[in-house]
N, C-alpha and C positions, 0 to 999 in steps of 0.2 A: 273307721270309728267314729261315733257319735259323741260328742262330749262339750260341753256347753258349760260358761263362766257364769255364776251369777255372783250379784253383789245384793246383801241386805242394809239396810240403814235403821239405826237406831237414833231415831229422829227425835231432836232436842225440841220439846214445846217448851216457849215459853212466852210472854206476852209483846203482843208487834202493834202498829199502828197504821199498818197499810196492808194491799195486798201486793205490791211492791218488796216488800220485806220477807213475804210469806216465800214467790216466784225466786227471790235471792239465794234464799236457804235451798227449796228446792235445786235451782239448778248449780249450788256447791255440792250436794252431793251426790248431782246426776253424774257433772263433770267429774269427781272423786273416782265413782263405779268406772266411766268412760277410760280414764288415765289406768286401770287395770285391766281393760278390755273386755269388760264385763257385756254377756249377750244378754243379761237379764239385772231387771234392778228392780228389789223389793222395798216398798214403803210400808208402815205400820198401820191397822187399822185407828182410823178416826183421828189422824193427824191433822185433817183439816178442819178439826174443830178449831185449831191457832187461830181461823181467822175471824170467829166471833171475839176474840181477845180486843180486835179493832175498836168495838162496841160504836153507839151511835152516835147523833148529834149530841143528845144528854151528857154523853159520857158513860153511858149504860153498855155494860156488855151485851153482845148479840144475844139471841135466842138459838135453840135449837131448830126451833120453824125457819129462823131466816138463812138459815147454813145455807141451804140450796139455793138460795138467791146467788151465789159464787160461782156455781156450777157451770157456768160456758167459758168464764176464765179460767177456771180449775181446768174444763179439757183443752179449751185452748193453746193453754200453758204446757199440758203434758203430751199434748198432740204436736207441740211445735218440740218440742225437746226432742222427743221419739226419733221424728225425721232427722232432725240437725245431728244426734246423735247415733243413729242407726241401732237403738239400744230396742230389746223390749221392757215398756216399764208396767210396772204392777204398780199404778199409782195410789196403792194402800187403800184404803174405802173413803167414798164422800157420801155424806145424807143427799139422796135428792126426791123430789116430789115428783108424784104420780098422780093426779086429781088431787083426793083430798090426804094422800096416807106417804109417809116418811116411809124409806128402805134404806137401808146401809149398804151401801153396793160397790162391791172391789171393782176397779177398771184396769183393763190392759190394753196400754195402747202398743200399737203395732208398729215400724220402723216406717212402711210406708201410709201412717196417717188412719189406718183404720181404728175401731175403739171398740171393744170386747165387754159385753162387764157381766156381771156376776152378782147376784141379791144375795147376802146372807139370810141362808136359810133355817135357822135355829135362834131366834131371839130370848136374849138372856132377860132375867125378870126384872132390873134394872132398868132395860133398855126400854122393855114394854111399858112398865111404871112412869119412869121421869121422864121419856123421850117419845113412848107413844109411836114406837118406831111398829112395821111391818115386816110380816118376815116374805122373803121371796118363793117364787113357789116351783121353782124346777132347777136341776143341774145340769150344765153344759161342759165340755169339755174344751179346750179350744187348742186349734192345730196351728204351730210355727214352723218355720224351716228349720226349728233345733229340737223339737219332738212335741209331743201330747201332754199337754197341761192343765190343772186346773186351779181354782183360785178357790179354799173354803175359808172362812173367816172367823176366827178366834172359835168362840163355843162351837162354831159346825165341826170344829178337829174332833171334838169331845164325843163323836155318834158315831161310830164302826160304820153303821150300815152306808152313811151317805161318800166315805173313802173308799167301801166297798166299790159304790154305783160308779167312783170316780174311775176307779183301775178299770173295772169291767168294761168301762166305756173307752179305755185306751191310756187314759191318764199316767206316766210315769213319775212327774214330778208334782208334785203338790205345794204352791204356797199358800201359805197361813200368816196372813197379815193379822196383826193380833194389838190387844189394848187391854192390861192389865194394873190395876189398880195395887196389891197388893203381891205379896209370896204366895197366897194360896193361888190366889186365880194364874198367877203366872205359870207354876207349878202343875195346875191340872191341865194348861194347854201343852205344855213342855212334856209333860212324862205321855199324853195321849199322843202328842205328835210323834213321839218314839214307839209307843205300841201301831199306829196308824202305819208307820213304816216299817216295822217288823211283819205284821200281819200280810200286808197288802206286795213287799217285797216294791217299795216304791221312794223317791227322795223325798224331803219334807224340806220346807224351806219356810221359816218363818220369822218373823220380827216383832217388835213392838214398841212403842212410846217410851220415853225416858224425859225427865224432866218436869215440869209443873205448867199449869195455865192458873193461879189464882185467884182472879176471877168467874173464872168457869165452872158451877155448880160439873160434878162429877168427873172432871177432867183436874182436880188440883193435886192428885197423888199420881204416880205413874211408876212400874217394875217391869223395867223392861230389857229384855236380852234378845238377838240375834242367834239363830244357830242355822245350821244344813245339816243334817238329819239322816242318815242312812240306815238301812239294814244291819243286825247285825249278824254278819258274815262276815269269813274268813279274807276277801277283797276289801272289806271296807274296814276303816277304824274299829277295834273290838268294843268300845263303848258307843257306836255310833254316830260321831261328831267327827265331822268333817271340819269344820271350825264351828269358834261360837266367839259371841262378842263379850266385853268388859262391864258386868251388870252396870245398867243405870251409868253407862259413858255413852256420849256425844260422837257415834262412830260410825264406821261402812265394816263389815267384813264380807271377804271374797273366798272361793272355793270353786275348783271345777268337780261337775259332774259328769261322770261315764255310762252314757244309758246300754253300752255291752255289757258292762260288770253287772247290769240290774235283770238284763237277759240271761246272762252266763248261771245265777244265782236260783233264777226261777225254774230253769233245768237242768243245775246240778250241784244246787249249793246243799249245805252242811242239814240245814231244811228246806223244803220247798213248800211254805206256807199258802200259797196264791194256788198252787196247783194239789195241795192235799185237802182243800174242803170238803167236808161232807154234806155236800148239798142235795143228799138223801134224807139226813137228820133234820137240816134245817134252808130254807131258803136263800135263793142267790139273786144278786141284785143287779141289774142291766141298767 
C-alpha cells in the first residue's frame, strides 16, 4: 500500500524585522507538520515576500528586485529543516534571479539535502506588469520515495494542458502553492484544482497565504485556504475534499493520500477519465 501524509500551511503574513523572525515562523509550521508525522509539507506561493517587510537602513520596505538577495539564506534554512525532520518540504515559491530576469520558483527540499526547482510557467498580468516576472520554460516531475509529484504554481493549475503533461510524465500528486488576494482569484485556483483532479485522476494539494503585509504593494490583501483535493469517485469523499482549512486562519491541515486508490479508479472507477481521452480528436501531451 503506497500512502503518504501531506500537510499544507496557511502561512500567516505579517511584518517582520529580521530573517531570524522568518526562520522561526517557518520552523514552527514545519515542527507542527512533523508532530503529525507528515511526509510532505507545502508552503504557499510568494510567502517569502514577508522578507521584503524587513526593510532597509532608511526604513523603507525592500523591492521585489531585492528579494533574490535572500535566496542563499532561504535555501540553507529549508535544506537544514528537511534534513533534520526527514520530510519533503515544498518551500512554496521564492523569487530568484537568473541573469537579469526574475523567476517565481517552487522549490522541493528532499530529506537528503537535494533541492529541485520548478519555475512558474504561466505568469499573471500583475506579475508581468508590476514585478516584471519571466515564465519558466519547461515542466518536470519529481521522483520521491513516496511517489512522483509535480509542482504547479497558482495560475499554472488554470491551464489543463500543463497538468495533462504532468500526469503523462507520471505525476500522481500535484502540489499547487498559491497566493490570491481576493475571493475571485481564490476560487479560480480552487475550482480548477478540482477540475484537474477529476480530469487526470490525481490528487491536488493546494494552499495560500493569509494575513497581510501592509508595507508591501500587491501583498496587502490575502485570501487563502489549504485543501487536499481528490477525484470525485466512490473511494473518495463525494465533494472531492479530504481536508480543508478555515479560510484566512493561521493553521496547518493534514491528510493521508492513498495512491493505490488512484490506480484503482483509473482502472475501474465510475468514470475512467484518463483512459477515455479521445486522442484521435485532440492532441495528447507528453
